[in-house]
C-alpha positions as CSV (number, residue, x, y, z in Angstrom):
1,M,-96.3,108.6,80.3
2,K,-95.2,105.4,78.5
3,K,-91.7,105.7,80.0
4,L,-93.2,106.1,83.5
5,T,-95.3,103.0,83.0
6,I,-92.2,101.0,81.9
7,V,-90.2,102.2,84.9
8,L,-93.0,101.3,87.4
9,L,-93.5,97.9,85.7
10,L,-89.8,97.0,85.8
11,S,-89.7,98.1,89.5
12,A,-92.5,95.8,90.4
13,L,-91.1,92.9,88.5
14,T,-87.7,93.4,90.1
15,I,-89.1,93.4,93.6
16,F,-91.2,90.3,93.1
17,S,-88.6,88.3,91.2
18,V,-85.9,89.0,93.8
19,K,-88.4,88.1,96.5
20,A,-89.3,84.9,94.8
21,Q,-85.7,83.7,94.6
22,Q,-85.4,83.3,98.3
23,P,-88.8,82.1,99.6
24,N,-87.5,80.7,102.9
25,E,-85.6,83.9,104.0
26,P,-87.4,86.0,106.6
27,R,-88.5,89.3,105.0
28,L,-88.3,92.7,106.5
29,V,-90.4,95.5,105.0
30,Q,-90.0,99.2,105.9
31,F,-92.3,102.1,105.2
32,N,-90.6,105.5,105.0
33,A,-92.2,108.9,104.8
34,G,-90.9,112.4,105.3
35,T,-89.7,115.6,103.9
36,G,-86.3,117.3,103.3
37,F,-84.4,120.0,101.5
38,S,-83.2,119.9,97.9
39,N,-82.0,122.2,95.2
40,W,-85.5,122.0,93.6
41,G,-87.8,122.8,96.5
42,I,-88.9,120.9,99.6
43,P,-89.6,117.3,98.8
44,L,-92.3,115.1,100.3
45,Y,-91.7,111.4,99.9
46,L,-93.2,107.9,100.6
47,G,-91.4,104.7,100.1
48,L,-91.2,101.0,100.8
49,D,-87.9,99.0,101.3
50,F,-87.8,95.2,101.0
51,R,-84.9,93.3,102.6
52,V,-83.9,90.6,100.1
53,H,-80.7,89.6,101.9
54,P,-79.3,90.4,105.4
55,L,-77.1,93.0,103.8
56,I,-79.2,94.1,100.7
57,S,-82.5,95.8,100.3
58,I,-84.5,97.1,97.2
59,G,-87.2,99.7,97.4
60,I,-89.7,101.9,95.6
61,E,-90.3,105.6,96.3
62,S,-92.6,108.4,95.1
63,S,-91.9,112.0,95.8
64,F,-93.3,115.4,95.1
65,R,-91.9,118.9,95.3
66,S,-93.1,122.3,94.3
67,Y,-91.0,125.5,94.1
68,N,-90.9,129.1,92.9
69,Q,-88.1,130.2,90.6
70,N,-87.1,133.5,89.1
71,Y,-85.8,133.1,85.6
72,T,-84.9,136.2,83.5
73,D,-86.5,138.3,86.2
74,V,-89.9,136.5,85.8
75,G,-91.4,134.3,88.6
76,Y,-92.4,130.8,87.7
77,R,-94.0,128.0,89.8
78,S,-92.9,124.5,88.9
79,S,-93.3,121.0,90.4
80,I,-91.5,117.6,90.1
81,V,-93.1,114.3,90.7
82,G,-90.8,111.3,90.9
83,F,-91.1,107.5,90.9
84,S,-87.9,105.6,91.6
85,T,-86.4,102.3,92.7
86,N,-83.4,101.9,94.8
87,G,-80.9,99.3,96.0
88,N,-79.0,99.6,99.2
89,F,-76.1,97.8,101.0
90,H,-76.6,97.8,104.8
91,F,-73.5,98.0,106.9
92,S,-75.0,97.4,110.3
93,R,-74.8,93.6,110.3
94,L,-71.4,93.6,108.5
95,F,-69.9,95.7,111.3
96,D,-72.0,94.0,114.1
97,M,-73.8,97.3,115.0
98,P,-76.8,97.3,117.3
99,R,-80.2,96.3,115.8
100,F,-81.6,99.8,116.4
101,L,-79.1,101.3,114.0
102,D,-79.3,100.8,110.2
103,L,-76.6,102.5,108.1
104,Y,-76.7,102.0,104.3
105,A,-75.5,103.3,100.9
106,G,-76.8,102.6,97.4
107,F,-78.0,103.7,94.0
108,N,-81.4,104.6,92.6
109,V,-83.0,105.0,89.2
110,G,-86.3,106.7,88.5
111,Y,-88.5,108.7,86.3
112,Y,-89.2,112.4,87.0
113,V,-92.1,114.4,85.6
114,W,-91.1,118.1,85.7
115,A,-94.1,120.4,85.3
116,T,-93.5,124.0,84.3
117,P,-95.7,126.7,82.9
118,S,-96.0,126.7,79.1
119,N,-94.1,130.0,78.8
120,Y,-91.2,128.9,81.0
121,P,-87.9,129.3,78.9
122,G,-85.5,127.7,81.4
123,P,-84.1,124.2,81.9
124,G,-86.2,121.5,83.4
125,T,-87.3,118.4,81.5
126,S,-89.0,115.2,82.4
127,G,-87.0,112.0,82.1
128,I,-85.0,109.2,83.7
129,G,-82.6,110.1,86.6
130,V,-79.9,108.0,88.2
131,G,-78.4,108.8,91.6
132,G,-76.8,107.6,94.8
133,Q,-77.7,107.9,98.4
134,I,-76.2,107.3,101.9
135,G,-78.2,107.3,105.0
136,G,-79.3,105.8,108.2
137,R,-82.2,104.8,110.4
138,Y,-82.4,104.9,114.2
139,F,-85.2,102.8,115.7
140,I,-86.6,103.8,119.1
141,T,-88.8,100.7,119.2
142,D,-88.7,97.4,117.3
143,H,-91.0,98.9,114.7
144,F,-90.7,102.7,114.7
145,G,-87.7,104.8,113.9
146,F,-86.3,108.0,112.2
147,N,-84.4,108.2,109.0
148,L,-81.9,110.6,107.5
149,E,-80.6,110.3,103.9
150,F,-78.3,112.4,101.7
151,G,-78.6,111.9,97.9
152,G,-77.8,113.3,94.6
153,G,-77.2,112.8,90.9
154,N,-80.8,113.0,89.7
155,A,-83.8,115.3,90.2
156,F,-83.1,115.1,94.0
157,N,-79.9,116.6,95.3
158,G,-80.2,117.2,99.0
159,V,-81.2,115.7,102.3
160,K,-84.3,113.8,103.4
161,F,-85.5,113.0,106.9
162,G,-88.6,111.4,108.2
163,M,-90.1,108.4,109.9
164,T,-89.7,104.6,109.3
165,Y,-92.1,101.9,110.3
166,R,-90.7,98.4,110.2
167,F,-93.1,95.5,109.6
């Protein structure tokens, strides 16, 4: 729990310190929510992204997934709760793409709490995870759009899709 508190505190400090360095820049905040497919169950996620530069955003995300697994011919039910921060480079402005299309790639770091039954003999431990992602958003109005993201390298390896609301 101490590591989780440290990761969340560092995430908040990073977001607000980067935001404070450019007070006259217009801000763009996006709320993301959705589901997906991963190697550890079906994730549900919520996140916020903050545009800190026309080409760069940072964000925070929480996720939950629960899954059943057979290990040594015994069934176990496990879950993973994750809290992460991310940084993305947005290609749309660089390549002069339309405003309704947002393509990006970046990295993330987070803390994952892996809950398994006490008698579970298999792998699965809580800890810090580092990964990468590539994705895009397609806006059907100025504020509402859909997102699709592929990621891996941490407790999430798979695809996420959902909705985005841009403030």
